[in-house]
C-alpha positions in Angstrom: 218.6 15.9 160.3 220.6 13.9 158.5 223.8 14.1 156.5 225.8 12.6 153.9 229.4 13.0 152.0 230.0 11.2 149.1 234.0 10.4 149.0 235.3 10.0 145.1 238.8 9.0 143.8 238.5 8.0 140.4 236.1 5.1 139.9 235.7 4.3 143.1 233.5 6.2 145.6 232.3 5.8 149.0 228.8 6.8 150.4 228.5 8.7 154.1 225.8 9.4 156.0 224.5 10.0 159.9 221.7 11.5 161.4 221.4 13.5 164.6 219.1 14.6 166.7 218.6 18.5 167.8 220.8 19.9 165.3 220.6 22.6 162.9 221.7 22.6 158.7 224.9 24.2 159.6 226.1 21.9 162.3 224.9 18.8 159.5 227.4 20.8 156.9 230.0 20.5 159.5 229.5 16.8 160.2 229.6 15.5 156.3 232.5 17.5 156.2 234.3 16.4 159.1 233.1 13.0 159.0 234.0 13.1 155.2 237.9 14.1 156.0 238.3 11.8 158.7 237.4 8.8 156.5 240.4 9.6 153.8 243.9 8.2 154.6 246.0 10.5 155.4 247.5 12.9 153.7 245.0 13.5 151.0 245.0 16.3 148.5 240.9 16.8 148.3 238.7 18.8 147.0 235.4 19.8 149.4 232.4 20.7 147.3 230.0 22.6 148.9 226.9 24.7 148.0 227.5 26.8 151.5 229.2 30.1 152.1 228.9 28.8 155.8 230.9 25.8 155.5 233.2 27.1 152.2 234.0 30.3 153.5 234.2 29.5 156.9 236.7 26.9 156.3 238.5 28.8 154.0 238.3 32.4 155.0 237.2 32.7 158.7 238.2 30.0 160.8 242.1 31.5 160.9 240.3 35.0 161.9 238.3 33.2 164.7 241.4 31.5 166.2 243.5 34.3 165.9 240.8 36.1 168.1 240.0 33.8 170.4 236.9 32.3 168.8 235.5 35.4 168.3 233.8 36.7 165.4 234.9 40.1 163.6 232.3 41.7 165.8 233.4 40.4 169.0 230.8 37.8 169.3 231.2 34.2 170.4 231.5 32.3 167.0 228.6 29.4 167.1 229.3 25.7 166.6 233.0 26.3 168.0 233.6 22.6 168.9 232.1 21.4 165.5 234.6 24.2 164.0 237.8 22.4 166.0 236.6 18.9 165.1 236.9 20.3 161.5 240.0 22.0 161.3 241.3 19.1 163.3 240.3 16.5 160.5 241.6 19.0 157.8 245.7 19.1 159.7 246.6 15.8 157.8 245.3 16.6 154.1 245.5 19.7 151.8 242.3 20.7 151.6 240.9 23.0 149.0 237.1 24.3 149.4 235.0 24.9 146.5 231.6 26.7 146.4 229.5 25.7 143.7 226.0 26.7 142.5 223.4 26.0 140.3 224.5 24.1 136.8 228.0 23.8 138.5 226.9 21.1 141.2 228.9 18.2 140.8 226.7 14.8 140.8 228.9 13.3 143.6 227.5 16.7 145.5 223.7 16.3 144.4 223.7 12.7 145.4 224.8 13.7 148.9 221.7 16.3 148.9 219.5 13.6 147.9 220.6 11.4 150.3 220.7 14.3 153.0 217.3 15.1 152.3 214.2 14.1 154.6 
């Protein structure tokens, strides 16, 4: 699979992308967000736009509970993609991150560009 992320600060923008073998869509989302956050000079105030509840709600809401429960879900099952979630959370630490889930006409042009680049 392929992932992509667009970083923007004012008029400046950069594109990050990569390929992963043996992956899933959720892992690609985590990889893109992690790579983007790691590429930012700390500390940064950043908004991550996504169409994915898994990524947006996972990072903003669910991860804190997973950590408190020893990386178990609310139904007492191991969290899938734990290592990737841990890498993402580590990448967020030096930054102030807002997670914004967008749909339909609300998708920013940079997110649409990343989706085009990541599409097969």
